[in-house]
C-alpha positions in Angstrom: 17.8 39.9 -5.2 14.1 39.7 -5.9 10.8 41.0 -4.8 9.0 39.8 -1.7 6.5 38.0 -3.9 9.3 35.8 -5.5 10.6 34.9 -2.0 7.1 33.8 -0.9 6.8 31.6 -4.1 10.2 30.0 -3.4 9.3 29.4 0.3 6.0 27.9 -0.8 7.8 25.6 -3.3 10.4 24.6 -0.6 7.6 23.9 1.8 5.8 21.7 -0.8 9.0 19.9 -1.6 9.7 19.2 2.1 6.1 17.9 2.6 6.5 15.5 -0.4 9.9 14.3 0.7 8.8 13.8 4.3 5.6 12.0 3.3 7.5 9.6 1.1 10.6 9.2 3.2 10.5 5.4 3.2 9.0 5.2 6.7 5.6 3.6 6.5 2.9 5.0 8.8 0.4 2.5 10.0 -3.0 2.8 11.6 -5.7 0.2 12.0 -8.3 -1.5 14.1 -9.5 -5.0 14.6 -11.0 -7.7 16.8 -11.3 -11.5 17.0 -14.2 -13.2 18.9 -12.9 -15.3 21.8 -14.9 -18.3 20.6 -12.9 -18.2 17.3 -9.7 -18.9 19.3 -11.2 -22.4 20.1 -11.2 -23.3 16.4 -8.7 -26.0 15.5 -8.2 -25.3 11.8 -8.7 -22.4 9.3 -8.2 -21.8 5.6 -6.8 -18.5 4.3 -8.4 -17.7 0.9 -6.3 -15.8 -1.7 -6.5 -12.1 -0.9 -8.3 -9.9 -3.5 -5.8 -7.4 -5.0 -2.8 -9.6 -4.0 -1.9 -11.1 -7.4 1.5 -12.3 -6.2 0.2 -13.8 -3.0 2.9 -12.0 -0.9 0.5 -10.4 1.5 -1.6 -13.5 2.2 1.5 -15.6 2.7 3.0 -13.0 5.1 -0.4 -12.8 6.9 -0.4 -16.6 7.3 3.1 -16.6 8.8 2.2 -13.8 11.2 -1.1 -15.4 12.1 0.6 -18.7 12.9 3.1 -16.9 15.1 0.3 -15.2 17.1 -2.1 -18.1 17.2 0.0 -21.3 17.1 -2.8 -23.4 18.5 -4.8 -22.9 15.2 -3.6 -24.9 12.2 -3.7 -23.3 8.8 -4.5 -25.2 5.6 -1.9 -24.5 3.0 -3.2 -21.9 0.5 -1.9 -24.0 -2.4 -4.2 -26.8 -1.2 -7.2 -24.5 -1.1 -6.5 -23.3 -4.6 -5.9 -26.8 -5.9 -9.1 -28.2 -4.5 -11.3 -25.3 -5.4 -9.7 -24.1 -8.6 -13.0 -24.1 -10.5 -14.9 -22.2 -7.8 -14.9 -18.5 -7.0 -13.4 -18.0 -3.6 -14.6 -14.4 -3.3 -16.0 -14.2 0.2 -18.8 -11.9 -0.9 -20.0 -14.7 -3.2 -19.7 -17.6 -0.9 -23.1 -18.9 0.1 -23.8 -21.3 2.9 -23.4 -24.4 0.7 -20.0 -23.3 -0.6 -18.8 -22.5 2.9 -19.9 -25.8 4.2 -18.3 -27.6 1.3 -15.0 -25.9 1.9 -15.3 -26.7 5.6 -16.1 -30.3 5.1 -13.5 -30.9 2.3 -10.6 -29.2 4.1 -11.7 -29.9 7.7 -11.7 -26.2 8.7 -14.0 -24.3 11.0 -13.3 -20.8 9.7 -12.2 -18.9 6.6 -9.9 -15.9 6.4 -10.4 -13.6 3.5 -8.5 -10.4 2.6 -8.8 -7.5 0.2 -6.2 -4.9 -0.7 -7.4 -1.4 -1.9 -5.3 1.3 -3.4 -7.2 4.6 -2.9 -4.2 6.7 -3.8 -0.5 6.3 -4.9 0.7 6.8 -1.3 -2.0 5.0 0.6 -3.3 1.4 0.6 -5.7 -0.5 2.8 -5.6 -4.1 3.9 -9.0 -5.6 5.1 -9.2 -9.0 6.7 -12.4 -10.8 7.6 -12.7 -14.1 9.5 -15.9 -16.1 8.8 -17.4 -19.0 10.6 -17.9 -21.9 8.2 -21.3 -23.0 9.6 -23.0 -19.7 10.3 -21.2 -17.2 8.1 -20.9 -15.1 11.2 -18.0 -12.7 11.3 -15.6 -14.0 13.9 -12.9 -11.3 13.4 -11.9 -8.3 11.4 -8.8 -6.2 10.9 -8.5 -3.1 8.8 -5.1 -1.5 8.3 -4.2 1.7 6.5 -0.7 2.1 5.2 0.6 5.5 4.2 3.6 4.7 2.1 4.7 5.4 -1.5 3.9 2.3 -3.6 3.0 -1.1 -2.2 6.1 -1.7 -0.2 6.0 -3.0 3.4 3.6 -5.8 2.6 5.0 -8.1 5.3 4.9 -5.3 7.9 1.3 -4.6 6.9 0.3 -8.2 7.3 2.0 -8.4 10.7 0.2 -5.2 11.8 -3.1 -6.6 10.6 -2.6 -9.8 12.7 -1.5 -7.7 15.7 -4.8 -5.8 15.5 -6.7 -9.2 16.0 -7.3 -8.7 19.7 -9.8 -10.9 21.6 -13.2 -9.4 22.1 
């Protein structure tokens, strides 16, 4: 048959194969945390900026739908309108100064901005980070961070839904 050493190698290879197959079985694993300040829930209108790393816009659209389902009292300015009005301006939340935030708020009639970033630290893991900023103060009104362990970038709608679910009043 074979020596004990060969059997150990085959068992190790089988174990590694099972670990890989189990880890990439098509069942996403989610973890995350988040909060939303109670005073944010009094806002009437928000704008969702294009999410960094979401070239197709799928995640930000899925987030907007889930957000509207959870917080129907808050209206969302259509992302197409945001892009149309501010096509010549960087909408990177890290680069939005007070003047830019106020201009967006006044032009669109919103009290808060929602920005998102998608990171891919590995082939089987990605992160979705959401921040909610007050237009006038720049104060963080909410945050959600979701980690998705899944092969590739599938499950975007579920990840967006999960990120919204993590927005619990604080």
